[in-house]
N, C-alpha and C positions, 0 to 999 in steps of 0.2 A: 631384646635377646642379642643374643653374645657370638660373634661374628667370627669368625677363628684365622687369621694367613696364618701357611704355612709354611718350612721351606728344607726341604734335605740335604745336607753333604756329605758328602762320599770323601772315607778314608781308607787306606791302603800303609802299611807297614811297607820303610824305607832301612834296608837290609843293614845299611851303610852308618845310618845314625841314627841304627835300634830305637825310633820309634813309630811308632805314627800321625801320618798327616793329614790334613785338611784336605785334600784333589778338588776343592767347587769354591774353592773362597779366595777373593784376590787378597787379605791377607795371608793366608795359609800357618795356621800357629800350628809352630808342632806339638804334639801329644794330645790327647783326648782329650785328656782334664780345663787342657788349657784351650784346647777348643767353646770346650761346655765354658767355662770362663764371664770369655770371649760371646758365645751366645747369650749366657747367664742375663751379663752384665747388661743385651742390648733389650731386655725383654723375654726372651723368651724361652720355652719352658719344653723342655725333652721328653716324647713321647715314646720316640721306640730306638734302640740302635738293634739289629736285626745284622745277621750275616751276610757279605751280598756272593762272594767268589770263597769257594773254600780253593785251597790246593793238598794232593795229599801226598808225602813224605811216606818211601819205605825204613820199614824196622827187619825184624829179626825173625820176628813170628805176626806180625801184620800192618798195617798199611796206619797215617796218623792222618786222620784229618782236623787243616789247620788254618785257618779264616785264611783267607786273604787282604781285603774290605773289607768293613761295615758301614751297613750305611745308614745314616739318624734323622729321627725324622722331628721338627721341631714342631712349634704353635704357640703362637701368640695373642692379645685379643686386641679385633685391631679395633683403632677405635675409630667415630662413633664422627662425621664431621660434618 
């Protein structure tokens, strides 16, 4: 039977750096692609990337709803020892 181990991290947009920052990690890779590369090299597989928090920006005729934070869920096969 396969036993899975799970990990979640949150990404917030840094307006000064103009990129996404991984909030829940020690290394804090800059950018979603960099975080995917780091976790992929450690054997983690991305299962889901979900908008977690939104903010609204007014426009002339409507409101633009923009993701402010994403939650990434990873899994990997737990080695049975």
